[in-house]
ZAKOL-999609 format. One record per residue: y, z, x of N, C-alpha, C in turn; residue in three letters. Coordinates in steps of 0.02 Angstrom, whole numbers, plus 32768, in hexadecimal, padded with zeros to 4 digits. Layout:
REM ZAKOL-999609
YZXYZXYZXALA ...
This chain:
REM ZAKOL-999609
F0BAAE69D9A8F0B4AE32D979F10DAE77D966MET F129AE3FD949F175AE59D94FF189AE83D8FFARG F1A7AEBED8F3F1A3AEDAD8AEF1E6AEDDD8ACLEU F200AEB6D866F23CAEABD85AF253AEEFD827HIS F28CAF1CD83FF2AAAF53D804F2D3AF32D7D9SER F2CBAF52D799F305AF2FD764F347AF56D780ILE F34EAF7BD7BBF391AF99D7A9F3B6AF66D80BHIS F367AF2AD816F375AF0CD857F3A6AEC5D84AGLU F3E9AEC2D876F414AE91D873F3EFAE2CD875HIS F3F9AE16D873F3CEADB4D87CF3DDADC3D8C2PRO F40FADD3D8E2F414ADD8D924F3DEADE0D94BSER F3BFAE1ED922F38BAE4CD951F3B7AE8ED962GLY F3CEAE9ED95AF404AED8D980F402AF0ED94ALYS F402AF44D95FF423AF6DD926F463AF88D934PHE F490AF9ED8E9F4CFAFA6D8E7F4D6AFDED903PRO F50EAFF5D920F527B030D93FF517B078D90BPRO F509B09ED916F4FCB0CDD90DF53CB0F2D8F7PRO F55DB0E2D8C8F5B1B0FDD8C2F5ACB133D879ASN F56AB149D86BF559B173D826F52DB196D821SER F522B1E3D809F4EEB1FAD816F4B8B1DFD7D9PRO F4CBB1BAD7B7F490B198D785F45FB153D7C9ARG F4A3B133D7DAF471B10DD814F456B12DD832LYS F470B16DD85EF43CB178D893F3F5B19ED871ILE F3EEB1ACD832F3C5B1C6D816F37DB197D817LEU F3B0B154D80AF38EB124D7F5F349B0F5D829VAL F396B10DD85FF371B0F5D8B3F349B111D8CBLEU F33EB162D8B3F315B18DD8CEF2C4B185D8BFPHE F2DEB181D869F299B174D83DF271B12ED858LEU F2A6B10DD86DF282B0C0D885F265B0BDD8C8PHE F268B0FAD8FBF251B100D932F212B125D928PHE F219B14BD8EDF1C6B189D8F4F196B146D8E0ILE F1B4B119D897F184B0E4D88CF161B0C6D8DELEU F195B0A3D907F16DB077D93BF145B0B9D973LEU F142B0F3D96BF132B106D9A3F0EFB111D97FTHR F0F4B12DD937F0B0B13AD91EF070B0F7D913SER F08CB0B3D90FF060B080D917F028B094D92DILE F02EB097D988EFECB095D9A7EFACB0BCD9A1PRO EFDEB103D991EFACB132D970EF81B129D93DPHE EFAAB0FFD8FAEF71B0DAD8BBEF2FB0B2D8CFCYS EF61B079D921EF30B068D91DEEFCB061D92DLEU EEF7B0A1D964EEC3B0BAD988EE9AB0F0D955ARG EEA8B0F2D92BEE7AB12CD904EE45B0F4D8BESER EE6BB0B6D8CEEE42B093D8A2EDF3B08DD8C8SER EDCFB057D8B6ED86B042D8C0ED97B01DD909SER ED80B021D92CEDA2AFF2D96BED6EAFBAD964PRO EDB0AF9AD9A4ED76AF36D99EED47AF24D9CCLEU ED09AF16D9BDECD2AF1DD9EFECF5AEDFDA2ESER ECC5AED8DA5EECE6AECADAA4ECB8AEACDAB9LEU EC62AEC2DAABEC35AEAFDACAEC15AE57DAC0SER EBF8AE41DAECEBEDADFBDAEDEBD0ADF6DAB1SER EBE6AD98DAB4EBB8AD90DA66EB68ADA8DA69PRO EB3CADC2DA2BEAF7ADBFDA24EAD7AD93DA5APRO EA9FAD99DA6DEA8FAD56DA90EA93AD3FDADFGLY EAD0AD74DAD8EAF3AD54DB3FEABCAD96DB68SER EAC1AD89DB9EEA84AD9CDBD9EA9EADE2DBF4ASP EADEAE0CDBB4EB00AE53DBCDEACCAE8FDBACASP EAA9AEBEDBBEEA83AEE6DBA9EAABAF0DDB63ILE EAE4AF18DB82EB11AF3EDB44EB05AF31DB05SER EB15AED5DB10EB1AAEADDADCEAF2AEB9DAA0SER EAA3AEB7DAB8EA76AEC2DAA4EA64AEFBDA95LEU EA7DAF2EDAAFEA6CAF76DA98EA98AF89DA5DLYS EAE2AF64DA66EB1BAF58DA1EEAE6AF46D9ECSER EACEAF05D9EAEAA6AEDED9B8EA79AF15D98BLEU EA52AF2BD9B5EA1DAF4CD9A5EA3FAF82D973GLU EA6DAFC1D99BEA80AFD1D974EAB9AFC1D946GLY EAC4AF90D92FEB08AFA1D8FBEAE1AFA6D8C7SER EB0DAF95D8A1EB02AF9ED844EAE6AF60D831SER EAECAF39D853EAD6AEF1D83DEAA1AECED86FLYS EA59AF02D873EA34AEF1D8B9EA1DAEA1D8A2THR EA09AE85D8E1E9FDAE45D8D2E99EAE50D8E6CYS E983AE37D8A0E92DAE26D8B5E929ADEFD8E6HIS E911AE02D90CE8F7ADC6D945E8C4AD9DD921VAL E88CADAED8FEE865AD94D8DEE877AD74D8A3PHE E8A3AD78D883E8B1AD3ED847E8E2ACFAD867ASN E8B5ACD9D858E8ECAC9CD880E8C3AC5ED87FGLY E8D4AC1AD8A6E8ACABDCD890E8ABABC9D8CFTHR E876AB97D8C3E889AB59D909E8A6AB3BD913TRP E8CFAB3BD95DE90EAB05D958E8F1AAC5D990VAL E916AA8DD97AE910AA5BD9B4E92DAA69D9F1PRO E902AA7EDA2EE91BAA92DA86E916AA51DA98TYR E935AA3ADAC7E930AA0BDAF6E914AA18DB47HIS E939AA4BDB49E93CAA62DB89E8E3AA61DB99GLU E8C7AA58DBEFE88AAA5BDC0FE878AAA0DC04GLU E835AA9EDBF5E81DAAD8DBECE801AB18DC23PRO E81BAB53DC0DE81AAB88DC63E7DAAB64DC97TYR E7AAAB4CDC8AE782AB48DCADE74DAAFFDC90TYR E73DAAEDDCD7E701AAA9DCB1E6AEAAC3DCDCTHR E677AA91DCC7E63AAA9BDCEDE650AAA4DD24ASN E67AAA67DD44E686AA53DD80E6A3AA91DDADGLU E6D4AAC5DD7BE70AAAEEDDADE6E4AB2FDDB7THR E6BDAB3FDD8AE686AB73DD83E625AB69DD7BCYS E60DAB81DDA7E5E0AB80DDB9E5B6ABBEDD8DASN E5D6ABE0DD78E59AAC1CDD58E58BAC0BDCF9LEU E59AABDFDD01E583ABA7DCA0E535ABACDCBCILE E517ABD5DC87E4D4ABB2DC8BE4CBAB81DC52ILE E475AB5EDC75E47AAB13DC4EE465AB12DBFEASP E461AB54DBEAE464AB44DB98E4A0AB4DDB7EGLN E4D7AB5CDBA5E51EAB59DB79E53CAB3ADB86GLN E534AB00DBCEE551AAC4DC02E55CAA83DBE4ASN E586AA7ADBA6E57BAA3ADB75E59CAA21DBA4CYS E5CAAA18DBCBE5D0A9DEDBE5E5B4A9BBDC2DLEU E57BA9F0DC30E558A9CCDC62E53AA9A5DC51LYS E507A9C6DC12E4EDA9AADBFBE4F1A969DBC7PHE E52FA940DBCEE540A90BDBACE54DA90FDB6CGLY E589A955DB6DE58BA95BDB12E5E0A92FDB11ARG E5E0A8E5DAEDE5EBA8B1DAF6E64BA8B5DAE3PRO E65CA8E7DAADE6A6A8EDDA98E6ACA93CDABFASP E6E7A928DAC1E715A964DADFE753A989DAB3THR E74FA970DA69E78AA993DA47E76CA9C4DA31GLU E738AA01DA37E738AA28DA2FE74FAA56DA64PHE E765AA38DA9FE797AA65DAC7E7E7AA5CDAC2LEU E800AA49DA95E842AA44DA7AE870AA5FDA53LYS E83CAAADDA3CE85DAAC8DA04E85EAAFDDA2ATRP E8A1AB2ADA0FE895AB7DDA2EE8AAAB9DD9D2ARG E898ABD2D9E3E892AC00D9B2E8E1AC1DD9ABTRP E8FAAC28D975E941AC2DD96FE941AC78D92ELYS E961ACB2D925E962ACB1D907E98BACCCD8DBPRO E9A5ACD7D898E9C3ACB3D862EA0DACDDD88AASP EA19AD07D899EA56AD3ED88DEA71AD4BD8DDGLU EA45AD34D903EA54AD34D94DEA3CAD19D982CYS EA3EAD02D9CEEA18ACEDD9F6E9D4AD0DDA21GLU E9ACACDDDA24E979AD10DA5BE976ACF5DA83LEU E999AD38DAB8E9B3AD06DB01E978ACEADB22PRO E971ACBCDB4CE941AC96DB84E91EACC3DBAELEU E8DDACC5DBC9E8C5ACFADBDEE8D9ACE2DC23PHE E8F0AD18DC3DE901AD25DC91E8D8AD48DCAEASP E8B1AD2DDCCCE87AAD44DCFCE87EAD7BDD25ALA E8C8AD7CDD51E8E0AD98DD7FE902ADE3DD60ALA E916ADDBDD25E929AE1CDCFFE8D4AE3ADCE1GLN E8BCAE18DCBDE88DAE34DCC1E85CAE61DCEDPHE E844AE45DD26E830AE6DDD66E863AEC0DD7ALEU E89CAEA1DD74E8B8AED3DD8BE8B6AF26DD55GLU E894AF03DD16E8B3AF3CDCCCE853AF52DCF0LEU E824AF45DCFEE801AF46DCFCE7E5AF77DD43VAL E817AF63DD76E7F9AF82DDBEE7E6AFB4DDABLYS E7A9AFBEDDCDE788B00DDDDBE75DB01CDD98GLY E755AFF5DD6FE734B00DDD13E6F4AFDCDD2ELYS E6CCAFDBDCE4E69DAFAFDCEAE692AF97DC93SER E67CAF5EDCA0E66EAF4CDC5BE625AF2CDC42LEU E608AF4DDC03E5C6AF39DBE9E5D8AF16DBB8ALA E59CAEDEDBB2E59BAEC0DB83E541AECCDB4BPHE E557AEE7DB1EE527AF1DDB10E4FCAEECDACCLEU E4C7AEC6DACEE4B5AEA7DA9AE47FAE7DDAA5GLY E496AE32DA85E458ADF4DA95E46BADC8DACFASP E45CAD77DAB4E462AD4ADAC9E4C9AD2CDAC9SER E4D7AD44DA90E528AD34DA9FE546AD58DAA4VAL E54BAD95DAA0E566ADBCDADDE55FADA6DB27GLY E518AD99DB3AE524AD75DB83E55CAD49DB8DLYS E55AAD10DB67E573ACD7DB3BE5CBACF5DB5AASN E5E9AD2CDB32E634AD30DB39E634AD4FDB83GLN E5FDAD5CDBA3E5FCAD89DBE2E60EAD38DC1EMET E5E3AD14DC18E5D1ACE3DC3FE634ACBDDC36ARG E641ACAFDBF0E677AC9BDBEBE6A8ACC1DC22SER E6BFAD20DC06E6E8AD31DC48E6E3AD24DC84LEU E6A6AD05DC96E694AD18DCF6E6B0ACCFDD02LEU E6B6AC91DCC1E6DFAC59DCD9E726AC5EDCD5CYS E73AAC86DCA8E77DAC9FDC94E78FACB4DCDFLEU E775ACE7DD06E78BAD1DDD30E790ACF0DD71LEU E75EACBCDD6CE745AC93DDB0E77EAC52DDC5ALA E7BCAC51DDA3E80DAC46DDB6E819AC6EDDCEASN E815ACA7DDE7E82FACEBDE1CE7ECACCDDE52VAL E7ADAD01DE2FE779AD15DE79E739AD26DE50VAL E6F3AD0BDE72E6D3ACFADE63E6A8AD50DE72TYR E669AD52DE3CE65BAD85DE46E61CAD94DE89PRO E5FCADD3DE85E5CAADBDDEC3E581ADF1DE7EGLU E559ADC4DE6BE50CADBBDE4BE4F4AE07DE6BASP E500AE3CDE4EE4D5AE66DE67E497AE85DE48VAL E48BAE65DE21E456AE61DDD6E406AE9FDE00SER E3E6AE76DE35E3B3AE72DE48E3C0AEB7DE67ASP E3F2AEDBDE7AE402AF33DE97E3E9AF56DE50ARG E3F5AF48DE0EE3F4AF6DDDDFE3B9AF6FDDB1TYR E3B3AF25DDBEE375AF16DD79E344AEFCDD98TYR E2F3AEF6DD8AE2CAAECFDD9DE2B8AE9CDD7ASER E2D4AE99DD31E2E5AE45DD09E330AE2CDCF5ASP E338AE03DD2DE363ADEFDD4FE385ADB5DD08THR E361AD8EDCDFE361AD58DCC5E39BAD7ADC7FVAL E387ADC1DC5AE3A5ADDDDC2AE3CBAE13DC25TYR E3C3AE22DC74E401AE69DC95E424AE56DCC9PHE E452AE3ADCD9E48FAE24DCF7E4C7AE77DD0CLYS E4D2AE52DD49E508AE7FDD59E522AE61DD9CARG E582AE5CDD84E5AAAE3DDDBDE5DFAE63DDCATYR E5F2AE66DE0EE61CAE9EDE34E64CAE7BDE41PHE E68DAE8BDE47E6D1AE75DE6BE6E8AEA8DE9ETYR E6D5AE90DEDEE6DFAED0DF0DE71BAED4DF22PRO E769AE9BDF03E793AEB0DF1EE7C8AED8DEF1ASP E79EAED9DEBCE7BBAEFCDE6EE794AF39DE62TYR E754AF49DE8DE737AF81DE7AE713AF7CDE1EASN E71FAF39DE0DE708AF16DDC3E6B9AF07DDB2PHE E68BAF2BDD8FE645AF15DD78E633AF05DD4BTHR E60DAED2DD2DE621AEBFDCECE5AAAE9FDCE4VAL E5BAAEB0DCBAE561AEA6DCA0E540AE9ADC74GLY E515AE9ADC60E4EFAE8DDC17E4BAAED7DC09THR E4B4AEF4DBC7E48AAF1DDBD2E45EAEFBDB7ELEU E42EAED4DB8EE40CAEB0DB5CE3E0AED2DB2ETRP E3F2AEC6DAF7E3DDAF03DAC6E3EEAED3DA76ALA E3C9AE96DA64E3E4AE64DA3CE3C7AE96D9E8PRO E3A6AEBDD9D7E3B2AEDED9B5E3F1AF3DD9A1PHE E3F0AF3FD9DDE404AF78DA02E3F8AFAFDA01LEU E3BEAFB0D9D8E36CB001D9C0E348AFE6D9E1VAL E30EB01FD9E3E2C4B010D9FDE2ACAFCBD9D7LYS E285AF9CD9F8E263AF6FD9E9E21DAF52DA00SER E1F5AF69D9E9E1B2AF48D9F0E198AF0BD9D7ILE E17BAEDEDA08E158AE8CD9E7E123AECCD9B9GLU E107AE92D98CE0DBAED4D95FE0B1AE78D93ASER E0B6AE4AD958E098AE0CD93FE056ADEAD958ASP E02AADD8D93ADFFCADECD948DFD3AD92D96ASER DFFBAD6CD965DFFFAD26D979E02FAD3AD9C2ASN E04AAD6FD9CCE04FAD72DA16E0C8AD5ADA03GLY E0E1AD74DA44E12EAD6CDA31E136AD1BDA33TYR E162ACF9DA05E189ACBFD9FFE1D1ACB6D9E8SER E1D8AC8BD9CDE241AC9BD9C4E247ACA4D981ALA E216ACAED95AE1F8ACC1D90FE1D7ACEED8FAASN E1BAAD31D931E17CAD4ED933E1AFAD90D918SER E16BADB3D902E18CADFAD8CFE18AAE4AD8FCGLN E1C0AE50D8F5E1BDAE86D92AE1D2AED8D8FAMET E1A7AF0AD91DE1C0AF55D902E210AF5DD914ASN E238AF7CD8F1E27FAFA1D8F8E279AFDBD8F7LEU E292B004D91FE29DB055D904E2EEB055D90DTYR E2F3B062D8BAE34BB051D8B6E35EB0A0D8C7LEU E355B0D4D8C7E37CB110D8E5E362B138D92EASP E33FB0E1D94EE33DB10DD9AAE368B0DED9CBGLU E38EB0DCD9F0E3B5B0C1DA0EE38CB09ADA46PRO E397B04EDA70E385B032DA88E373B051DAC4ASN E34AB053DAE3E34CB090DB39E368B056DB82GLU E35EB02DDB76E375AFFEDBA8E3B7B004DBACGLY E3D8B01DDB73E430B016DB6BE447B057DB80TRP E423B06ADB53E439B0BBDB49E42DB0F9DBAFLEU E410B0D6DBB9E40DB0EDDC13E434B0E6DC2ELYS E468B0B1DC1AE485B08FDC4AE4DFB092DC23GLU E4E4B092DBFDE532B0A3DBD0E55FB0C2DBF3VAL E53CB0E9DBFFE581B135DC11E596B129DC58GLU E591B0ECDC79E59CB0D0DCA4E5C4B0A1DCA8LYS E5D3B092DC59E613B061DC66E655B07FDC47PHE E67EB056DC52E6D0B06EDC3DE6DCB053DBECASP E6C2AFFBDBF5E6BAAFD3DBA6E689AFCEDBAATYR E677AFCFDB5EE639AFB2DB35E659AF8EDB0BVAL E62DAF3BDB27E635AF24DAD0E600AF09DABBLEU E5F1AF04DA61E5C1AF2EDA4BE5C6AEE3DA20VAL E581AEBCDA18E56FAE8BD9F1E533AE77D9E9SER E50BAE58D9B0E4E7AE5AD99EE4E1AE2BD963ALA E49CADF3D94CE4BBADCAD910E46BADAED911GLY E45CAD78D918E411AD56D900E3C7AD71D90AGLN E3D9AD90D92FE38DADB8D93EE37FADC0D908TRP E39DADE2D8E2E392AE07D8A6E370ADDBD857PHE E37EAD99D875E358AD7DD842E31CAD7AD839PHE E2F3AD8AD871E2B8AD94D884E293ADACD856ARG E24DAD9FD85BE217ADCCD823E218AE14D84FPRO E22CAE40D824E241AE87D844E21BAEBFD813LEU E1EFAEF9D82EE1DDAF41D818E208AF60D82EMET E215AF87D800E243AFBBD7FDE231AFEED804LEU E238B02DD84AE234B07AD840E273B096D83AHIS E266B0D5D816E298B103D832E282B140D836GLU E2B0B18AD824E27EB1C1D82CE242B1CAD848ASN E230B1A4D870E1E3B194D886E19CB17AD856GLY E1C5B168D81BE1A0B148D7F1E1AAB0F9D7FDARG E180B0DDD7C9E184B093D7C2E1A0B095D774PHE E1EAB05ED75CE1FDB061D727E215B021D6EFVAL E1FBAFF0D70FE207AFA9D705E206AF6FD724GLY E213AF34D71AE21AAF01D75DE25DAEE7D73DCYS E25DAE97D765E292AE74D74BE275AE28D759SER E277AE01D740E248ADB6D753E20EADC9D758PHE E1CFADFFD745E1A0ADFAD74AE184ADE8D726CYS E191ADC9D6C9E172ADA1D6B0E12AADB7D6A5LYS E132ADF4D69DE0D7AE30D695E0D9AE38D660GLN E0ACAE4CD62CE090AE49D60CE0AFAE88D5F6ASP E0A4AEDED5C3E0A8AF2AD5BCE0D4AF4FD601ASN E110AF21D622E13EAF3CD64BE194AF10D629ILE E1A7AF5BD63BE1EBAF55D611E225AF29D643THR E243AF04D630E252AEE1D64DE2C3AEEED657ASP E2C3AF11D69AE301AF24D69FE347AEF3D6B6LEU E325AECAD6B6E350AE80D6E0E36BAE89D72DTHR E38BAE61D742E3BEAE5ED798E3E3AE8CD786PRO E416AE87D749E44BAEB5D74CE449AEFBD758TYR E407AF24D734E3F5AF5FD737E3FBAF65D785TYR E3BFAF4FD7B9E3B3AF5CD7F9E3E8AF50D81FALA E40FAF20D804E450AF11D848E46DAF5DD829TYR E493AF72D7FFE4B3AFADD7F0E4A3AFEBD80DARG E462AFEBD804E440B029D81EE439B02AD863ARG E441AFDED8A8E43BAFD2D8D7E473AFE8D8DFALA E4C2AFD7D8C7E4F4AFE8D8D7E4F7B03DD8DBPHE E4EEB03BD8B6E4F8B091D8A9E4DBB0BED8BDARG E499B0BBD8FBE47FB0DDD923E4AAB0BFD961THR E4C3B094D968E4DFB087D9AEE52BB0B5D99BVAL E55BB0A7D974E582B0CED96EE584B11BD98BPHE E552B130D963E530B17CD953E51DB184D9A3ARG E4F0B16AD9CAE4E4B16ADA06E501B183DA2CTHR E548B149DA3AE56FB161DA56E5B8B180DA4ELEU E5B9B19CDA1EE5D4B1E0D9FEE5AFB221DA16LEU E56BB232DA17E54AB254DA25E547B259DA89SER E554B230DAA6E541B22BDAF5E572B262DB07LEU E57AB29EDB29E5B0B2C0DB55E5C5B284DB87ASP E5AAB268DB9CE5C0B25FDBD1E5DCB214DBC7ASN E5CDB1F1DBA0E600B1B5DB87E643B1BDDB90TYR E671B19ADBAAE6C4B19DDB94E6ECB15CDB94LYS E6C1B11EDB84E6C3B0DFDB8FE6E3B0CFDB50GLY E702B09DDB49E749B060DB1AE711B04FDB00VAL E6EAB04DDA9DE6B1B017DA9DE6DCAFDBDA76THR E6B9AF9CDA6FE6E2AF6CDA54E69DAF52DA2CPHE E6ACAF56D9DFE687AF24D9B9E695AEE6D9B2LEU E668AEB6D9B3E669AE65D9B5E65AAE5DD977ARG E666AE54D958E643AE41D903E628ADF3D90ATHR E603ADFBD8E2E5C0ADD1D8C3E5CEAD86D8F1PHE E5AEAD59D909E5C8AD15D91EE590ACF1D8EDSER E5A9ACB6D8CAE587ACA9D8A1E57EAC65D8C3PRO E538AC3FD8A3E524ABFCD8C0E536ABD1D885SER E524AB75D89EE555AB51D875E50FAB23D866HIS E4CEAB27D851E497AB01D85EE4C1AAD7D80APHE E499AAA8D814E4A7AA6ED7DDE47CAA29D7D7GLU E46AAA1FD7ABE43EA9EDD79CE3F8AA12D793ASN E3EAAA5CD78DE3B0AA8AD797E3BCAACCD7BAGLY E37AAAE9D7BEE38AAB24D7D6E371AB07D82CALA E380AB3FD85AE363AB3AD8A1E32AAB2FD8BDTRP E306AB40D875E2C8AB10D893E2A5AADED877ASN E2D1AAC5D848E2B2AA92D80EE2DAAA4ED821GLU E2FFAA54D860E327AA0FD87CE376AA0BD857GLY E391AA54D853E3D6AA5BD852E3F0AA4FD8A1GLY E438AA3BD898E452AA1AD8D0E4AFAA45D8C5ASN E4CCAA48D8F9E525AA46D8F5E541AA14D914CYS E544A9DCD900E55DA98CD918E5AAA99FD905VAL E5E7A9C9D8E5E622A9B1D8E0E63EA9BBD926ARG E691A99AD923E6A9A992D95AE6F0A9B4D971THR E6ECA9CBD91CE737A9E3D922E727AA3ED8F9ARG E768AA5ED8F8E778AA9BD8D6E767AAAFD870PRO E74DAABDD844E768AABED800E7A4AAD6D811PHE E7C9AAD2D7D8E7FEAAD8D7B3E806AB18D798ALA E830AB38D776E818AB6BD76DE7F5AB5CD709ARG E81EAB30D6F7E80BAB2BD6B6E7BFAAFAD6A5GLU E7AFAAE7D6DCE768AAD3D6F6E728AAEAD6E5GLU E747AB2DD6FCE701AB6ED70CE6DBAB69D6D4LEU E6A6AB66D6C6E67AAB85D69FE641ABB8D6B9LYS E63DABE9D6BBE62AAC2AD6E8E5E2AC47D6A4VAL E5B1AC42D6C2E582AC6DD6B6E58AACAFD6A2ASP E566ACBBD666E575AD08D649E554AD26D6B1GLN E51DAD14D6D1E4FAAD44D6EAE523AD57D733TYR E563AD24D73DE582AD3BD774E5ACAD73D757ILE E5B7AD6FD73DE5F7ADA4D714E5C8ADEDD703TRP E58FADEBD6EDE55CAE34D6F4E552AE46D73FASP E55FAE0ED766E53BAE25D7A4E583AE5ED7CFMET E5B8AE39D7B2E5F4AE4DD7DDE61AAE85D7AFHIS E602AE7DD776E60CAED2D757E5E5AF0AD758SER E595AEFFD770E578AF17D7A9E5A6AF5DD7DEALA E5B2AF28D7F2E5D4AF33D831E622AF57D82BGLN E639AF44D824E682AF64D7FEE66EAFB5D7D0VAL E647AFABD7AFE648AFE2D78BE61FB021D7A7ASP E5FDB031D7DCE5E5B038D822E60FB047D846GLU E640B023D84FE66DB046D891E6ACB060D872PHE E6ADB049D832E6EBB079D7F4E6D6B0B7D805ARG E6A0B0D4D7E8E67EB108D7DDE67FB12BD829ALA E672B10BD866E668B136D897E6C2B134D8B0ALA E6ECB12ED899E71AB13ED8BDE73DB181D89FGLU E731B19FD877E750B1DBD880E726B217D89EGLU E6DCB208D8C6E6C8B237D8E6E6CEB217D92ALEU E6F2B1D1D943E705B1B5D96BE755B1E1D990VAL E780B1FBD96AE7B5B20FD963E7B1B25AD98AARG E77CB279D954E76DB2A7D977E740B2AFD9D1LYS E721B27CD9D0E719B288DA27E74DB28ADA4EARG E786B25DDA21E7BBB24BDA54E798B203DA7FGLY E77CB1DCDA5BE754B19ADA6FE790B16FDA58LEU E769B137DA6AE7A5B0F0DA57E76CB0B2DA3FGLU E776B0ABD9F6E744B05CD9DCE770B02AD9DBPHE E767AFFAD9DDE79CAFB8D9BCE76EAF8BD9ACLYS E770AF5DD979E766AF2ED960E776AEE7D97BMET E752AEB8D98FE778AE7FD985E746AE4BD957MET E76AAE3FD93AE75BAE1ED8F4E745ADD4D8F9ASP E732ADCBD92CE719AD7CD926E701AD5DD8ECTHR E6D4AD79D8AFE6ADAD47D88AE6DCACF5D867THR E71DAD22D854E740ACE6D83AE74EACA3D84FGLU E764ACB7D89CE77AAC7BD8D6E73CAC48D8D4ALA E70DAC74D8ECE6C4AC44D905E6B3AC25D8C9MET E6B0AC3CD894E696AC0AD83FE6C0ABD0D84FLEU E6FAABD3D866E72AAB94D86DE70BAB5DD8A6MET E6DAAB66D8D2E6CDAB58D8FCE679AB40D8F7ARG E67DAB1BD8DDE630AAE3D8CDE63BAAB2D90EPRO E66DAAB3D922E664AA76D960E656AA97D99BASP E649AADED9B6E654AAFAD9E2E603AB02DA0CGLY E5CAAAFED9E2E590AAFFDA06E577AAD7DA34HIS E53BAACEDA55E523AAB3DA7EE4F7AA72DA56PRO E4EEAA70DA1DE4BDAA58D9FEE46CAA45DA23ASN E473AA08DA41E43EAA0ADA5EE451A9ECDAA8PHE E4B0A9EEDABDE4B5A9E6DB08E4B0AA2CDB1DTYR E46BAA45DB55E46AAA84DB5DE426AA7ADB6FGLY E419AA94DB9FE3B7AAA6DBAFE3C5AAE3DBD8GLN E37DAB03DBBFE36DAB43DBC2E305AB52DBCCSER E303AB5FDBF9E2B6AB6DDC1DE28CAB96DBC6PRO E2B4ABAFDBB2E2B4ABF5DB7FE2ABABDDDB43HIS E2D2AB94DB20E2CBAB86DAEAE2A9AB38DADEARG E289AB33DA9EE265AAD6DA8AE2B3AAD9DA83ASN E2B7AA98DAAAE2F8AA62DA9EE2F6AA27DA7BMET E2B2AA1FDA4DE2CFAA0DDA1CE2E6AA1DD9DBTHR E310AA6DD9ECE329AA92D9C7E369AA95D9BFILE E392AA81D9A7E3D7AA88D9ADE400AAC2D9C0ALA E426AAEDD9F2E444AB24D9E5E487AB22D9CDASP E488AB43D9A3E4B3AB48D962E4DAAB86D96BCYS E4C2ABB4D991E4CFABFDD99FE4FFAC16D9D5VAL E4EFABF6DA02E514AC07DA44E54CABDDDA36HIS E57DABE8DA71E5BFABA8DA91E5CDAB97DAC0TRP E5D0AB51DABFE5E4AB23DB07E615AB63DB39CYS E619AB5BDB55E62AAB68DBB0E658AB1EDBCCLEU E69AAB20DBC3E6CEAB35DB8CE6B7AB28DB53PRO E6E1AB5ADB39E6D3AB66DADDE70CAB8EDAC5GLY E703AB8EDA86E71AABC0DA45E71AAC17DA67PRO E6E5AC0EDA72E6C9AC5BDA9EE70DAC61DACCILE E719AC44DAE1E749AC52DB2FE780AC78DAF2ASP E79DAC80DAB9E7C8AC92DA99E7AFACF2DA83ALA E766ACF7DA9DE74AAD47DA87E76BAD6BDACATRP E777AD4EDB0FE79AAD70DB38E7D1AD6EDB48ASN E7FBAD41DB1BE842AD3CDB15E852AD92DAE4GLU E829AD89DAACE842ADCADA7DE82AAE0DDAB1PHE E7EFAE0EDADCE7DBAE57DB01E804AE4EDB2FLEU E82CAE26DB4BE863AE3ADB68E8ACAE43DB46LEU E8C3AE33DB0EE8E6AE4BDAF2E8D7AE8ADAE0PHE E89DAE8FDAC7E892AECEDAAEE888AF0BDAF7MET E877AEFFDB31E88AAF29DB57E8D7AF42DB6FLEU E8ECAF0ADB69E941AF10DB72E961AF29DB50ARG E946AF52DB0AE968AF65DAD2E943AFA9DAD3THR E917AFC7DAE3E8EFAFFEDAEEE912B01BDAF4SER E8FEB056DAD0E91FB09EDAE3E903B0A5DB15GLN E8D9B0A0DB3AE8AAB0B3DB73E8ABB071DB8EARG E8D5B075DBDBE8BAB056DC11E8A9B068DC5CTHR E8B6B035DC94E899B06BDCC5E8AAB0A5DCC9LEU E8F6B0C8DCB2E901B0FEDCCFE8F9B132DCA5ASP E8F0B11FDC5BE8ECB12CDC17E922B126DBEDGLY E954B117DBF3E98DB0F3DBD3E9AEB0A5DBE3LYS E9BAB089DBB3E9D0B035DBAFEA1AB03EDBF7VAL 
């Protein structure tokens, strides 16, 4: 940039210094010139980082810490015409219940959308980078079958680089609900801690177990299955949901306190939201009380179902073939009640988390998945454990919109305060 002094001739040359006044003017001018760089240096620096959404970790770090933080969970689904990360032909780890393409789903438009945050870009899933970040670590999906659904998505995403070894039978006698996989080249373990209610549960239906049988829940006692395992994991992703709409008999402090959906006279109806809130409270407090738990905890928020034309056991189905736009959403209040119960308990635990020096993070996927009524198997899946005349509008097709959850997971790992060596 060229500076034009009022004492500069049009020719660009200074007049001869033939008077004291001119010498003084010239002296002051040079002082001005030499001071400009210091003024610029003391002002706010220009950002030279890569644009948001690039694969550079430092750019994501500045994105997270900037005054205008990008909230990746606020956004919408936009058309995306690239091929999916994997298919049923390139990944053999998809279970039949979620293998929609294998079992004849005729439309593929549900694969042609991608989550777009309002104010930034969500980076594509990079399997090689994910494996480098978790090298020497372990990840558990604690909760129900939708959590296992996300784990299967992750396994297929990582299969673009390497397949794992199924080592479940080394750890568990029940390898249907409890799974563990190992990546020897990365010393990385991923598995499930099956606990659909998160807390202690016992069947209580005199007619035996069924898809809608009554259960006893002990809301202040963690499920022993995950309690004895969780301290072994570096990352724990907690989730739960649809099981809380069963008939439940609720216990706290060693006594019966009420029920949910039990429809029995002279028993206080405490609603599923009460049970859900208490269950997450117990999970968070238990993790905070364990001396040897040093893991990073992720809460994945409530995953909505999309039954239309009836309830799940009354002929309901999910036949839509494209996402909802924001303006099309009509959200049932129960979804926000479930979501609020989780978020409230997460916020209440945050102060204790800071005191313990632990890390709790929220993966708030509820709104994004509300927009995806097209992403469920409906009748295009098979399971030996499910009545096939009932549509599955709870789980998610693989591949499908649930793959975005692992894009979120990678983003959160990259922007975490602690990664493999304790810093980003």
